[in-house]
N, C-alpha and C positions, 0 to 999 in steps of 0.2 A: 540801529545805526548801520548804515551801509558803508562799505569800504570802496573808495575810489581806486580803480585799477589804472595805473598810468599807461598811456598809449605805448605801443611797441615802437622802439626806435631802431635805427640802423647803425648803432654805435658798436656793433660787434667788431672786435679787432680784426685787422686784415688777415692775420694768420688763420683765423677761424673761417672767414668768408671764402678764402681761396679754395678752388677745386682743381682736380687733375686736368680739367679742360683748359684752365688758365695756362698750364705748362705747355699746351700745344700752340698757343698764340702769342704768349708774352716774349719779351727779350728784344735785344738789338741785333741788327744785321751788320753793324759797323765793325768789320773784322779788325781794322786798325785800332779802334778804341778798345776792343777786347784784349788785343795783344799788349797794348800800352798799359792798360790797367793791371794786367796780370804778368808783367814783364818778368818778375822774379821766378814765377813757375813756368811760364810758357817758353822763356828763353832756353831753359835747360833741355826741354824736349826738342826744340829746333836744333840745338847744338848736338844732341844725341843722334838725331837722324842724319845730320850733316857729317858727323864723324864716321858713322856706319857706311854712308855712301862713299866717303873719301877713301877709306881703307878697302872697300870693295873694289874700287877702281885701281888703287895702288897695288893690290895683291892679285889682280886679275880674276876676282870673284872667289878666290880661295877662302877668304874670311867668312863668306856666307855659305860655304859648303856644309852639308849635314854633319859630317864628322867634326869640323872645326867648331860649329855652334855647340855641339854636345861637349866638346873639350872645354869651351869657355865656361859653361855651366858647372862642370866638374872642378875646374881649376880655381874658380873665384867664388864659389858658393860660401866658403867660410868667411871671406871678407864681407860679403853681403849680409851675413848673419851678424857679424860684429857691427856693421853700419847701422842696423836697426837699433841696437842698444845705444850706440854712440850718438845718434841723432837725438834720442831722448835725453841723454846726458847734456848735450850741447843746448838743446831747447831750454833746459832748466838753468843754463848759465854756467855749467861746469865743464870739465874735460877729464878724460881718463887715459892716462899714459901707460897703464899696466896691462892692457888686454892681451898684448902679445905674450907677455910672461905668463899670464893666466892660461892662455891657450896651451903653452908648453907644459905647465904644471898639471893641468887636467888630463892632457894626453899622456903624460908620464905616469900618473897615478893609475889610469886605465891600463896602460901597458904592463905595469908591474903586476897588477892583479890578474890580468888575462893571460899574458905571455909567461911571466915567471911562475905564478902560482896556479895556473891552469884553471882559473875560474871561468864560468860562462861569460860570453861576450856582453850580455846585458848587465851583469854585475859591474863590469868596467864602465859601462855607460852611466849607470846610476851613481857609481862612486865619483866619476868625473863631475857630474852635475852637483852632487853634494859638496864637493870641494869648491866648485864655482860659487855656489850659494854662500858658503862660509867666507870666501874671499870677498864677495860683495857685501856681506854683513860687516866684515872687518873695515872695509873702506867707508861704508855708510856710517858706522859708529864714529869714526874720526872726523868725517866731514860734517855730519848732521848734528851730532851731540857734543863733540869737543870743539868744533868750529874751525878746524884747520882747513885751509883752502884745498879744493880737490886736486889742484895741480901738484901741490906738495905731497899730499897723501898718496896719490897714484904714482908719482915719481918714485917715492919710497917703495911703493908696492912693486913697481917694475923691477927694482933691484932685489927686493926681498924674495919675490916669487921666482925670479930667475935663479937665485941662489938655492932655493928649495928644490927647484927642478933638477939642478945639478946633484943635489944630495939624494933625491929620490932615485935618480938614474945611476948614481955613482959615476958620473961623467962618461957614461957609455950609452950607445944607442941600443934599443930593444926592438926586435922584429923576428918573425912576422906575426901579425895577428891572424886568428883563424878566419876562414872565408866568410863566415856569417858577419863578423865585425866589419870586414872590408866592404860588404854590400851597402853599408850605411852611406858611403860616399861614392861607391863605384858600381852599385847595383842598378838594375833597370827592370821596369815592368813592361814586358813585351809579349804580345800574343794572347792577352787575356780574352779578347773578344774577336780575335782573328785579324784578317786583312791580307790582301794579295800584294805582296811587295812592300807593304807599309804596316805600321801598327795602328789599328783602328782605335784602340783604347786611348792612345795619345791624342788623336784627333778629337775624340769625344770629350776629353778633358779640356781641350782648347775651345770647343764649342760651348761647354758649360761656363768656362771662364769669361768668354765674350758675353754670354747671356747675363751672367752675374754683374759684369761691368755695366751693361746697358740698363738693367733694372736699378742698380745702385745709383747710376748717374741720373736717371729720371727722378728717383726719389729725392736726391740731393737738389735737383733743379726745382722740384715742386716746393721743397722746404724753403729755398731761397726766395721764390716768388711769394710765398706766404709772408715772409718777413721783409718783403719789398727790397730785396737785394738784387743787384744787376745780374742778369744772365744773358747768354747768347740766344738768338732766335732759334726756333725749333728746327728749321732746316740746317743751321750750323751745328746744332746739337747732334742731329742725325749724322751729319757729315763726320763729326768727331768720333762718334761711336763706330761708324763704318771704317774710318781710318785706323782706329785702334784695333778693331776686330780683324782687319786685313793683316796688320802687323803680327798680332797674336797667332792667327791661323797660319801665316807663313812660317812663323817660328815653330809651331806645332808640326807643320808639314815636314820641315827639315828634320826635327827630332824623330818623327815617325819613320822617316826613311834612313835613319842611322841605326841606333840601337834601342829605340823606344823611349819611354818616359823615365828619366833618371829619378831614383828614389830621393836623392838629395834635393831635387827640384820640388818634390812634393813637400818635404820638410820646410824648405824655404817659402813655398807658397802659403802653407798653413801659418807660418810665423808672420808673413807680411799681412795676411788678412786679419789675424788676431791682433797684431799691434796697430794696424790701421783702425780697427774698431776701438781699441783701448785709447789711442791718442785722440781720436775724433769724437767718440761718443760716450766716454766714461768720465766720471767725476775725477778720477785720478789723472787722466790725460789733460783735462781742463785745468787742473791745479798745477800740473807741470808747466803748461804754457803761462799761467798766471805768475808763477814764481820767476820764470825767465823773463817775462815781459816787464814786471814791476814788483820787485820783492816786497817793498814797503806796503803797496796796495794789497798784495796777496795776504800779507800778515794781518793787516787791519780788517780784511774781509773774512777772517776766521780760518784761513787755510793753515793746516798743521804742517808748517814748512819743514820742521825737523823730520817728521815721520815720512813725508813725501820724498825728501832728499835721501833718506835712508833706503827706502824701497827702490828708488832710481838706481842706486848702486848695487843693491841686491839683484835687481833685474839685469844689470850689466854683467854681473858675475855669472848669472845663469846663462846668458847668451854667449859669454866667453867660453863657458864649459861646452855648450852645444857646438861652437866653432872648433873647440879643441878636439871633440870626438870626431867631427867631420874631417878635420885636418889629419889627425892620426890615422883615421880609416883610409883617407886618400893616399897618404904616404906609406901605409902599411907598417907603421912602427912609430916609435917615439924617439926624438933626438934632443939633446941638451940645447941646441940652438933653434929649436922649432919656434915659430911665431915671431921671429925677429922682424921688427919694423911693421908688424901687422897693425899696430895702433895708428901709425901714420896713414896707412891706406884707408882705415876706417874713418879717421878724422877727415881725410881728403874727400872721401865719398860723401860725407855729411855736408861739408861746406860746398862742394861742387853741386850737390843736389839742392842747394837753396837755403841751408841753415844759416842763421845770422850769427856773426861772431859774438855779439852781445847777448844772445839768447832770445827766447820768446818766439822765434820763427823757425819753421822747418817741418818737414813731413817725412813719414816712413817711405812713401812712394818716391819722393824726391831723392832720398838717400839711396834707394835702390837704383834709380837712374844715374845718380852720381857714381855709384860703384860700378855700374855697367859701362859707363863712359871710360873709367879707368881700365876696366877689363878689356874692352874693345881696343883701346889704344895700346895697351901692353901686348895683347895678342897680335894685333896688326903689325906692330913694330918688330915683334919676334919673327913673324912670317916673312917680313922684309929683310931680316938679317941685320937689323940695326943694333949697334953696340949697346950694352947695358948702361954704360955711362950716359949715352945720349938719351936713352929712355928715361933715366932719372931726371935729366935736365928738362925734358918735355913735360913730365909729370909735375915737376916743381913749378914750371911756368903756368900750367893749366890751373893748379891750385891757387897761385897768386892772382891770376886773372879772375877766378871765381870770387875770391874775397874782395878784389877791387870792384867787381860788378855789384856786389852787395853794398859796399860803401857808397858807390855812385847812386844806387837806387835810394838809399837813405837820405843822401844829400838832396837829391831831386825832390823827394817827398817832403823834406823839411822846407825847401825853398818855395814850394807850391802852396804852402799854407798861408 
């Protein structure tokens, strides 16, 4: 008995048939269509560039000087670290109002161990991280397993951990930290591979960052073509990579002509890459988006909602501890009032960066851009000598407009269906 072999068919899925060659020819050249389709994400980058240009003009170029750019990195790095965790919390449909108090508490614990008891600087860092993880587990338990809304739990945590900070410090400030601890936020890598009037190592890191962005972008483009998702034409893709590369290299050039590569920027870069991978390419990240997008559907799909919510807050506690170490290192001490209003800056960075109020939408990169917008605005207004009260008004209006823009996009998307 002979077996009939069916003829070969061409029913292979499109994602299997696509080849890298397709990424060189596919896509649309309609720039207006691309901007309109990606208004939520593209708008923030346009606004970022416009704000940088505006303050460069208003400050006579001082805002783009090597020294000032370095100061922006050093002064606002802890807010950007908090924004990474906060955007994940917001994507899942929660909020965390306690991060400022946790920053103060972790910095206080580190200061007591290192300054008062003379322990090595790394013991203080590890102790701060351990406290942050414990705080995150505390919040996660009440939110995920008891079912109390995160707003209430973290509001209570804001008061609780601020009070614990006062008790740990006995209502006094502690300083200074040893020089090794201070290098966490104020140290630089300079002269590792030489350079005549500039730091060649900083430029090398910039080149590697641009190359990584180009490779990652091409792989993402290919994956979208495989699944028949819209992409820009290859010339537009190259133009985007060149534009981003020019900005990154200009940034690296300014740092190289100042004090070199800040250590805190390396820490921040590692966190951005790591959490970018976690949110975009891991099961945990997809579950976070699923919970924020549609909690009922996520539950019915088998997502362990309680466990995911628990680890979301543990992660927020960890990043708050990292921010606490950076801030205490930057200020060279611990103060009872440290971290005041940091939670609002982190929340603003997430929302300005494109996170949705109702959850399910947001990116780590977007939160970074949102945080940088706040940093550039604050720094620019300080250089211009604008009063602090006016700065608060401007920041509040920017946050309000960012949320209004999100609401407008949702209404427009709903009306077009």
